[in-house]
N, C-alpha and C positions, 0 to 999 in steps of 0.2 A: 342677404336674403334671410328673413326670419324663418324659424322652423314651423312646420305645419302644426297647428294646435290640436289636431285629432289624436286621441289616445285610445288604443284598444283596451278593453276591460278583461281580455283573455290573452293567454300566450299565443303567439303566432308560430312558434318553432318547437313546441313540445309535443311528444307523442300523446295520442288519445283523441277524444272528441270533446271539443270545447265550444260552448255556446255563450255568446255575450253581445257586446256592442262596440261600435266605433263611436266614441263620445266626442262630439264637437261642441265646445262651449259657444253658447249663443244667448246673449243678454237681450231680453225683450220686455215688453210691457207687463206681461203676466208672469214673468220669471226672471228676476234681475240677474241671478247667477245660474241661469238655466243652461240646458244642453240639448242638442239634437242627438238622439240615441239611435244609431243605425244598426239594426241586427246583423250579426255575423256569426258564422260557424266555421271553425277550423278543425279538420280531421286529418291527423298525421300518423303515419306508421313507418318509421325508419327513413332511410335515405331513398330518394327517388324524385321524379319530376313533380312540379307543382301545377295544378289546374286552378285557374281563377274563374269562377262562375258567377255571373251577375244577371239580375233581372231588374225591371222597373227603372231602367235608364230613363225612360219616359214613364211617368207615374200612372198612366191610364192603360197600361199594357200588362196582362195578367197571367199569361201562360208561364212566363219565367218565374215570378214569385211563387206560383202554385207548385211547379215542378221542384224548385229549389227548397221551399219549405219542407216538402216531403222528403227530399234527398237528405236534408239535415237531420231528420229524425230516424231515417232508415239505413243510412250508410254507416257501417261499423268499421273501426280502424283496422281490424284484422282482415277485412276484405280488400284492402288497398296496399300499395307500396308507393310511398311518397306522401304527398299532401294535397288536400282539396280545400280551397278557400271559397266559402259560399256567402255571397251577399245578395239575398233575394230582392232587396229594394235599394238599389244604388242611389237614386234620388229619393230618399225617404220622405222628405216633406211633400214632394209631388205625389208620391204613392199614397200617402195618407189623405191627401186632398182629392185624389182621383183625377188629377190633371196632368197634362203633358209636361208642363213646366212647374217650377217650384212656386208655391204661393208666397214664399218669403221674399224672393228677389226676382221672380219671373225668369229664373235661370233655366235654360234648356241644357241639361247635362251633356247631351250629345253635340253641343256646339260650344262647350266651355273649356275644352282642353287646350293647352296643358294645365290650365288652372293657375291659381295663385294662393300661397299660404296666408297672404294678408288681404285677400279679396272678399267677395261675397260668400255666403254659405255654399252656394253651388260651386264656386271656384275653389273653395277650400277642399271640398270633397273631391273634385277633379284632381287637384294637386296631390292629395294623399294617394289616390290610385296611381297617378303618374310617377310619383317619386318613391313610394313605399311598396305598394302591392305589385304593380306591373313588372318592375325589375326582377322580382323573384319568380315570376310565372314562366312556365314553359309553353303552356297552351291556354288560350282564353276563349270562353264561350259567353257571349252577351245576347240574351234573349230579347227579341222585339216582336211586336205585332203592329197592327195598324192604328191602335188606340181608338179614339172616338171618331176620327175623321176619315179613316181609310179601312178597307177590308182586303185581305190577301188570300190567294190560295196558299196552303201551308208549304213554305220552303225554307231550307237552310242555304246560306250563301257564303261565298268568298268573293273577294274583290280582285279586279284587274290590278296587278302590281308590276312595278318596273323589275323587281327581283323575281324572275320566273321560277327559280328554285323554291323561294318562299311561297309564291303563289301556288305551286304544285303541292306543297305541304298543306296549305290551307284547304285546297280543293279535296285532298285526300281525307282531311278531317271532316269536311262537309259531307262527303260521300259516306263516311262512317256514321255521322249523325242520322242519315237515312230518313229524312223527311220524304213525304210523297213526291215533292219536287226539290231539285237542287239547282242553284243559280250561280252563274258567274256574273257579278253585278258591277256595273259602271256607276259610281257615285256621282251625282250631279252637283253636290254641295258637301265637300268633305272637310272644309276648313273648320277646325275646332272639334272634330269628331273624336270620340273615344276610339273608334275603329282606326283612325289615322295614327293616333298615339301608339296603339298596340302594334300596328304594323311597322311604324317607324322604329320601334324598339326591336324589330326582327322576330316577333313572336308569331306562333301559329294562331290564327284567329278565325273563329266561326261566329256568324251572326244568323239571325232568323227573322222571318216574318210569318207568323203562324195563324193569323186570323185578323180580327179587328172588331170594329163597332163598339169599342169600349167595354168588351166583355171577353170571356173565353168559353169554350165548349168542351164537352167530354172528349171529343175527337182531338181538338187542338191541345188539350192538356195531356192526353195520352201520347201524342207525338213528342211533346216537350219532355215528358218523363222518360220515354224510351231513348230519345236522342241524347240527353245528357249522360246517361249511363253508357251509351255506345261511344261517346266521345272520350269518356274516362277509360274505357277499355282500349280504344284506339291509341291513347296516349301511354298505355302500359301502366296505368295507375290502378285501375280496377280489374280484378281477375274475372275471367269468363269470356265466352264467345259473343261476338256481335250479333244482335238481333236485326236481320236484314230482310227487307221487302223491296219490290221493284220501286225505283225512283226515276222520274223523268228529269233529264238534265236540260236546263234552260240557259239562255244568254241574254243579257241586256247590253247590246254593243254600242249604243249611241243615244243621243237625245230624242231621236225619232220614236223611241219607246213610250214617251210621255205625251199625254194630252192634257192641256191646261185650259180651264175655262176663261173666257174673256167677257163673261156676263154674270150678273147676279140673277138668281131665279130659282125655280123648282127643278131639281135634278131628276131626270128619267134615264135609268140604265136601259140600254138596248141590247146588251150582251151580259150573260152570266159569267161569273168567275170560272175559269177553265175552258170557256168556249173558244173554238178557233175563230180567228178574225182575219179578214182580207184587207189589204191596203185600200183606203178610201171608202171602206164600209162604215156606215153610221154605227157608232158604239154608244153614243149618249145624246140626249136632247135636253135643252134648257128652256123651260117655259117661263114666261113673265109671271112673277108672283103677285103683281098688283092689278091685273086686269084680265078679262076674258076677251075672246074674239081676236087674239093675236097668235099667229102660229109659232111653234117652238123653233129654236135655233139648233141645227144639227151639227154635231161634231163627229169627225171621221178619224179612223185610224191612220197613222202616218206610215205604217208598215204592216205586213202580214205577220201573224204569229198566234200567240195564245194570250187570252185575257187573264192577267195575273193579279191585277189590283183595280179597285174601283172606289169612287168617293162613297162615304158611308152615310152621312145625314141626308135628309130629303131636300135640304136647301143648299145651294152652292153659291159661292162668291167669286167674283173675278179674281183670277190668280190661283184658285184652288186646283190641285191635281185631281182630275176626274177619272183618269184611267191610265194603266200601264200595260203595254203589250210587249211580251218577251218572245224570243225565238227559240224553238226547239233545236237542240244540238243532235 
C-alpha cells in the first residue's frame, strides 16, 4: 500500500499555535505540479487529549467553517491542556465551489471512507484522516447542516451504536455541546461515512445539523461557536465552565421518521420546523410544475413527533427527502 501523499506544512506535535496547510499534490490543466491546500490549525499545550474538529465535510455547509475559523484565531495555547486540531474545510475543493461534493472528482467526503492513498482527491483526503489524524484523536466533532437542499432545527447528535458504553460517552458529549435540540440518530445510509470510521475506531463522536438552505444565520453560527468550546471543556482540554441552556432531547428510532417524494414538482411545506406533527397529518404537498388545474399530491407523516427537517428549494424531485419527524424523549 503506498503512503498517503498529503504533507502538513506545520508541525502536528509541537507546543504553540501553528497555522498552515495539508498539501495534497494534484496535477491539473492549470497547474502541472499543483496542490490542493487544505487549511489547518494545530494548537497544543503539553500532554493531554486531542480534539479533532472539522467543518465543510460537505462544501455547502457553513456554520462549521465559521466557528472553526474563529476558534483558530481566538484559542490560545495557554487556555488548553492537550491538543486541538482544526480543519475548517475538510472537503476543501467542495467548500471553495460551494457544492456538496468535490468539483474535482464529484466525491462526497461523507461517503468516501476509509479512502485510499492512491485514489481520487477526495479518497486521498479521507485516507489521511482515517490513517493519520483519527488514530491520534480522543474526541471528534464534525459540523454539518442541511446544505442547499435541506433545512434543520439546530441539533447536535450521537448515533445508535452497538457499544452502549461508547454511545453513552457520545451522548454525554452531545449534551455538553448543548444545542437547542439534542438527537439520538439512526443513520439510514452509513456506508463510507466519516462518522462510521470515527466510531469504528472507538472515538467519542459528535455531529450536528445546525440549519441549512445553503447559508448560515447569526443564531446558527452562535450555536456552533458556543458548542465547540463546550465540547473542548467537556473533554478536559479547554479550561472553564460549560455554558448550558435548556435542550430538548429527540430520537430518530426508525425509517418512519423520513418522508420521501415520489413525484417531481413544486414543493409546498405544510408544517414549519419545530412544529408538532401527528401521524397521518399532511406535512407537505407537491404541485405539478408544468400545468394548472391539477390538484397537489399530499404527503403525510408516518409517525407523530416534531418536524426537525424539511426540503429546502422550492422544487422537488422524485426520491428527495421532503421531511423528517423525530420523537421527543
